[in-house]
C-alpha positions as CSV (number, residue, x, y, z in Angstrom):
1,M,13.4,17.1,-26.2
2,T,12.3,15.4,-23.0
3,S,8.7,15.9,-22.0
4,P,8.1,17.3,-18.5
5,K,7.0,15.1,-15.6
6,I,3.3,15.1,-15.0
7,G,1.8,15.3,-11.5
8,R,2.9,16.5,-8.1
9,P,6.6,16.0,-7.1
10,T,7.2,13.5,-4.3
11,D,10.0,12.5,-2.1
12,N,8.7,8.9,-2.0
13,P,7.8,7.7,-5.5
14,K,5.7,4.5,-5.7
15,D,7.1,2.8,-8.8
16,K,6.8,-0.8,-7.6
17,T,3.7,-2.9,-8.1
18,L,2.2,-5.8,-6.2
19,F,-0.6,-8.1,-7.2
20,V,-2.1,-10.3,-4.6
21,R,-4.9,-12.9,-4.5
22,L,-6.9,-12.9,-1.3
23,D,-9.3,-15.3,0.2
24,N,-12.7,-14.0,1.4
25,E,-11.6,-13.7,5.1
26,S,-8.5,-11.7,4.3
27,N,-10.4,-9.5,1.8
28,D,-13.2,-8.8,4.4
29,A,-10.6,-7.9,7.0
30,L,-8.8,-5.6,4.5
31,E,-12.1,-3.9,3.5
32,A,-13.1,-3.4,7.2
33,Y,-9.7,-1.9,8.0
34,C,-9.9,0.5,5.0
35,K,-13.4,1.6,5.9
36,Q,-12.5,2.1,9.6
37,E,-9.3,4.0,8.8
38,N,-10.6,5.7,5.7
39,V,-7.6,4.6,3.6
40,T,-7.1,2.9,0.3
41,R,-6.3,-0.8,-0.1
42,A,-2.8,0.2,-1.2
43,E,-2.2,2.4,1.8
44,A,-3.5,-0.4,4.1
45,A,-1.1,-2.9,2.4
46,R,1.8,-0.4,2.9
47,R,0.9,-0.1,6.6
48,G,0.8,-3.9,7.0
49,I,4.2,-4.2,5.3
50,K,5.7,-1.6,7.6
51,K,4.4,-3.7,10.6
52,L,6.1,-6.8,9.2
53,K,9.4,-4.8,8.9
54,D,9.3,-4.3,12.7
55,D,9.1,-8.0,13.2
56,L,12.3,-8.7,11.2
57,K,15.2,-10.1,13.2
58,K,18.1,-7.7,13.4
């Protein structure tokens, strides 16, 4: 028997992980952004990655 999924259903599952080492300057900028926008570090990273996607050559 399969156990039921736990948690709320989502249309955008986040099943990939990313581990990053930051210097002090990058960490301070990330922390300031998170505090200003009231978001988590993960959400701030997702927003940054989406901005990078816009810069890709098509």
